[in-house]
Wavefront OBJ file of the C-alpha trace (Angstrom):
o trace
v 1.334 18.688 -2.671
v 2.053 20.742 0.448
v 2.790 24.085 -1.219
v -0.289 26.281 -1.500
v -1.167 29.490 -3.326
v -3.616 31.597 -1.295
v -5.605 34.605 -2.525
v -7.898 36.434 -0.094
v -9.885 39.349 -1.523
v -11.968 41.647 0.686
v -14.038 44.343 -0.974
v -16.077 47.136 0.596
v -18.523 48.925 -1.731
v -19.977 52.148 -0.328
v -23.252 53.729 -1.382
v -21.729 57.192 -1.106
v -18.380 58.976 -0.803
v -16.024 58.081 2.063
v -12.482 59.084 2.984
v -9.762 58.644 5.608
v -10.077 54.864 5.771
v -7.691 53.382 8.372
v -7.348 49.585 8.320
v -5.519 46.765 10.070
v -4.964 43.674 7.913
v -4.009 40.302 9.428
v -3.586 38.084 6.381
v 0.118 37.216 6.225
v 0.596 33.494 7.027
v 2.674 32.371 9.991
v 6.304 31.414 9.404
v 7.688 28.846 11.842
v 8.763 25.208 12.165
v 5.431 23.844 10.897
v 4.843 26.144 7.907
v 6.899 28.548 5.806
v 5.531 31.701 4.203
v 7.534 31.682 0.954
v 6.046 34.889 -0.430
v 3.420 37.464 0.472
v 1.946 40.437 -1.379
v -0.680 42.905 -0.200
v -2.314 45.265 -2.704
v -5.177 47.711 -2.373
v -7.418 49.671 -4.713
v -7.240 52.614 -4.296
v -3.506 51.994 -4.064
v -1.809 52.779 -0.779
v 1.545 51.955 0.806
v 1.350 49.652 3.834
v 3.635 49.399 6.829
v 3.817 46.235 8.894
v 4.570 45.203 12.469
v 4.122 42.231 14.795
v 1.416 42.544 17.436
v 1.652 41.279 21.021
v 0.561 37.786 19.941
v 3.166 37.532 17.178
v 0.764 38.138 14.273
v 1.821 40.161 11.250
v -0.305 43.315 10.977
v -0.304 45.545 7.892
v -1.582 49.091 8.375
v -3.307 50.456 5.269
v -4.577 54.042 5.147
v -6.659 55.348 2.220
v -6.949 59.105 2.755
v -8.476 60.387 -0.543
v -12.202 60.212 -1.208
v -13.275 56.835 -2.651
v -16.418 54.744 -3.219
v -14.961 51.259 -2.864
v -12.001 49.588 -1.169
v -10.435 46.354 -2.345
v -7.809 44.566 -0.249
v -6.058 41.574 -1.825
v -3.582 39.374 0.030
v -1.694 36.808 -2.021
v 0.784 34.331 -0.571
v 2.560 31.031 -1.107
v 2.869 28.729 1.890
v 4.813 25.518 2.380
v 3.468 23.153 5.070
v 5.913 20.897 6.896
v 5.278 17.460 8.338
v 6.063 17.573 12.052
v 5.690 14.588 14.371
v 3.083 15.252 17.040
v 4.368 15.155 20.611
v 2.740 12.634 22.929
v 1.527 13.818 26.306
v 0.569 11.619 29.237
v 0.181 14.372 31.849
v -2.919 13.536 33.928
v -5.777 15.963 34.517
v -4.958 15.819 38.233
v -1.783 17.824 37.499
v -3.760 20.884 36.375
v -4.296 22.087 39.928
v -0.591 21.862 40.719
v 0.244 23.718 37.501
v -2.448 26.374 37.926
v -0.373 29.292 39.260
v 2.367 28.783 36.682
v -0.163 28.526 33.840
v -1.943 31.699 34.967
v 1.347 33.573 35.146
v 2.494 32.486 31.678
v -0.835 32.301 29.798
v -3.254 34.542 31.669
v -4.835 35.981 28.507
v -5.542 32.488 27.172
v -7.253 31.434 30.417
v -9.275 34.571 31.166
v -12.743 35.287 29.807
v -12.750 37.317 26.582
v -15.226 39.235 24.442
v -16.566 36.218 22.545
v -15.688 33.587 25.161
v -17.203 34.516 28.544
v -16.962 31.975 31.375
v -20.543 30.677 31.306
v -22.114 28.156 33.665
v -23.902 26.697 30.629
v -20.565 25.132 29.646
v -20.633 22.813 32.694
v -22.442 19.879 30.972
v -19.959 19.886 28.084
v -17.024 20.036 30.502
v -18.353 17.132 32.554
v -19.073 14.994 29.486
v -15.658 15.690 27.927
v -13.948 14.677 31.168
v -16.080 11.530 31.447
v -15.117 10.473 27.912
v -11.396 11.223 28.102
v -8.531 8.897 29.121
v -7.667 10.955 32.182
v -4.945 13.038 30.509
v -5.018 16.752 29.702
v -4.461 16.033 26.006
v -7.184 13.389 26.087
v -9.622 15.860 27.640
v -8.870 18.441 24.911
v -9.442 15.858 22.160
v -12.672 14.681 23.805
v -13.931 18.266 24.056
v -13.279 18.903 20.350
v -15.004 15.669 19.321
v -17.959 16.408 21.597
v -18.514 19.851 20.076
v -18.292 18.329 16.596
v -21.015 15.825 17.567
v -23.350 18.148 19.482
v -23.295 21.272 17.293
v -24.671 21.563 13.779
v -22.750 23.461 11.106
v -25.238 26.067 9.808
v -24.186 29.153 7.877
v -26.151 32.192 8.977
v -27.152 30.722 12.338
v -24.912 33.282 14.045
v -23.188 36.514 13.037
v -19.664 37.870 13.304
v -20.280 39.372 16.766
v -21.967 36.311 18.299
v -20.595 35.019 21.590
v -20.663 31.403 22.736
v -23.983 32.113 24.481
v -25.665 32.214 21.054
v -24.035 28.979 19.895
v -24.901 27.159 23.120
v -28.530 28.268 22.821
v -28.807 27.183 19.169
v -26.451 24.169 19.257
v -25.360 25.476 15.864
v -22.966 27.864 14.178
v -19.918 28.026 11.932
v -16.239 27.331 12.544
v -15.748 30.626 14.389
v -18.433 29.592 16.888
v -17.141 26.029 17.251
v -13.648 27.343 18.010
v -15.034 29.781 20.596
v -17.059 27.068 22.356
v -13.984 24.833 22.523
v -11.975 27.714 24.000
v -14.631 28.101 26.692
v -14.672 24.377 27.551
v -10.875 24.285 27.810
v -10.371 27.541 29.711
v -13.067 26.864 32.295
v -11.294 23.587 33.057
v -7.997 25.424 33.583
v -6.340 24.680 30.222
v -4.943 27.701 28.328
v -6.382 27.863 24.811
v -6.029 30.222 21.864
v -8.035 30.999 18.746
v -6.467 30.296 15.336
v -7.569 31.891 12.077
v -6.457 30.525 8.736
v -7.550 28.402 5.793
v -8.504 24.817 5.117
v -7.097 23.576 1.825
v -9.787 21.401 0.138
v -9.168 17.706 -0.404
v -9.238 15.944 -3.741
v -12.822 15.880 -5.034
v -12.791 12.070 -4.989
v -12.347 12.053 -1.217
v -15.676 11.454 0.612
v -14.987 14.390 2.953
v -14.380 16.823 0.079
v -17.995 17.999 -0.167
v -18.198 18.827 3.540
v -14.880 20.661 3.484
v -15.923 22.588 0.383
v -18.896 23.915 2.340
v -16.831 24.674 5.445
v -13.694 26.128 3.880
v -14.784 27.196 0.415
v -14.797 30.915 -0.378
v -14.007 31.826 3.235
v -11.403 31.635 5.921
v -11.411 28.912 8.560
v -10.884 28.857 12.336
v -9.924 26.322 14.973
v -8.232 26.285 18.392
v -5.047 25.242 20.164
v -4.823 23.907 23.710
v -1.684 24.372 25.789
v -0.518 21.038 27.219
v 2.110 21.784 29.921
v 4.529 18.958 29.065
v 4.389 19.276 25.242
v 3.179 22.768 24.240
v 0.382 23.932 21.946
v -1.849 21.231 20.467
v -4.162 22.132 17.526
v -7.788 20.949 17.445
v -10.482 21.442 14.796
v -13.945 21.003 16.383
v -15.681 21.868 13.089
v -14.238 18.889 11.232
v -13.896 16.656 14.292
v -10.501 15.375 13.217
v -6.842 16.343 13.715
v -5.361 19.522 12.316
v -2.914 18.633 9.556
v -0.847 19.988 6.718
v -3.945 21.317 4.918
v -4.615 23.787 7.744
v -2.788 27.055 6.989
v -2.362 29.346 10.011
v -2.685 33.120 9.677
v -3.146 34.586 13.170
v -3.602 33.749 16.858
v -5.882 35.444 19.359
v -7.804 35.267 22.596
v -10.781 35.019 20.253
v -11.853 36.282 16.824
v -11.466 39.935 17.873
v -7.664 39.560 17.934
v -7.479 37.853 14.530
v -10.011 39.629 12.282
v -8.678 39.553 8.676
v -9.521 43.204 7.891
v -10.726 45.750 10.406
v -10.926 49.525 10.206
v -12.827 52.783 10.277
v -13.611 55.418 7.675
v -15.002 58.936 7.456
v -18.439 59.193 5.875
v -22.158 58.554 6.397
v -22.361 56.085 3.523
v -23.529 52.533 4.065
v -21.486 49.633 2.769
v -21.565 46.094 1.360
v -18.863 43.592 2.172
v -17.782 40.699 -0.051
v -15.026 38.170 0.628
v -13.535 35.688 -1.815
v -10.885 33.116 -0.928
v -8.956 30.900 -3.350
v -6.670 28.130 -2.096
v -4.890 25.843 -4.552
v -1.541 24.118 -5.211
v 1.096 26.792 -5.791
v 2.641 25.451 -9.005
v 1.111 25.835 -12.454
v 1.145 23.149 -15.161
v 4.670 24.138 -16.181
v 5.896 23.860 -12.594
v 6.231 27.632 -12.115
v 5.102 29.637 -9.095
v 3.300 32.857 -9.998
v 1.957 35.821 -8.070
v -0.210 38.190 -10.112
v -0.060 41.933 -9.569
v -3.319 43.714 -8.766
v -3.866 47.040 -10.528
v -4.870 50.015 -8.416
v -8.108 51.855 -9.092
v -7.728 55.666 -8.942
v -9.851 57.454 -6.371
v -12.534 59.885 -7.546
v -12.880 63.290 -5.853
v -16.057 63.399 -3.749
v -17.248 65.330 -0.666
v -16.150 64.327 2.866
v -18.480 62.907 5.566
v -18.110 61.874 9.254
v -16.634 58.549 10.447
v -18.308 55.095 10.658
v -17.172 51.576 11.512
v -16.407 48.885 8.916
v -18.125 45.504 9.386
v -16.320 42.321 10.356
v -15.886 39.121 8.362
v -17.255 35.963 9.956
v -14.926 33.012 9.644
v -16.859 30.109 8.161
l 1 2 3 4 5 6 7 8 9 10 11 12 13 14 15 16 17 18 19 20 21 22 23 24 25 26 27 28 29 30 31 32 33 34 35 36 37 38 39 40 41 42 43 44 45 46 47 48 49 50 51 52 53 54 55 56 57 58 59 60 61 62 63 64 65 66 67 68 69 70 71 72 73 74 75 76 77 78 79 80 81 82 83 84 85 86 87 88 89 90 91 92 93 94 95 96 97 98 99 100 101 102 103 104 105 106 107 108 109 110 111 112 113 114 115 116 117 118 119 120 121 122 123 124 125 126 127 128 129 130 131 132 133 134 135 136 137 138 139 140 141 142 143 144 145 146 147 148 149 150 151 152 153 154 155 156 157 158 159 160 161 162 163 164 165 166 167 168 169 170 171 172 173 174 175 176 177 178 179 180 181 182 183 184 185 186 187 188 189 190 191 192 193 194 195 196 197 198 199 200 201 202 203 204 205 206 207 208 209 210 211 212 213 214 215 216 217 218 219 220 221 222 223 224 225 226 227 228 229 230 231 232 233 234 235 236 237 238 239 240 241 242 243 244 245 246 247 248 249 250 251 252 253 254 255 256 257 258 259 260 261 262 263 264 265 266 267 268 269 270 271 272 273 274 275 276 277 278 279 280 281 282 283 284 285 286 287 288 289 290 291 292 293 294 295 296 297 298 299 300 301 302 303 304 305 306 307 308 309 310 311 312 313 314 315 316 317 318 319 320 321 322 323
């Protein structure tokens, strides 16, 4: 089954009254030759209309503003996605061609080569770069695959080892992290070697429970969003790589947004007015889109009316780490 029903619920619970909450939501799946977004619905409680636009990277962004006083905010994104089987292009371009292609790559993909907030150009990446090049078959695509496999081998998947604002310096020091960290490290190893690379946020649809990898993927993708990376290979285009799983990206990877790093692809980000603290909870459900009768269903989410409360100054909402 390659049609999936996705439900992503983000809830902020405040310990006091807040108001004037302004939020950017990047949760609408990509729609292109490799996957089709068949339906999408965004609902909030308190209820609010949303307007949408495409950002500079082509991601769908929904702007949600909750102006009345409220004590909790629930954002639910529900979609149905169809994944397509696309033959992977084969590249034989040698690593030696990178130097000749450098100026053209910088001109076309500068943002995906430059250092970014979570992916600084660190000297500590040099051993990984050297080892990935030693292992590869001499091609650019081979180097990218070797780098992803190397990170999968060398870094331990540990929830809580890092936090949403961790840079690759933390992951390199700990040799541990979650998918967000693994994707960032791979971006660093690729970019420092002159290969444009971009961050991908999305979901990993779990395998059948009988599959031996199902338990691992349940830990990695269950109840959270997933992240991986794409390397730009000059003669074939963008090539996806999942350093967390250590195997190719396939039809069970559902893409939501691209970025230089996590900061460009955060699922929900915003500010609000008020001194109140907050608790964040995230719940993700990914399953086949058809019910037992063969029908596709999207369930409406009821809005919760806001309660009148006093107004306070502005504070920043926390981010969601991609597991």
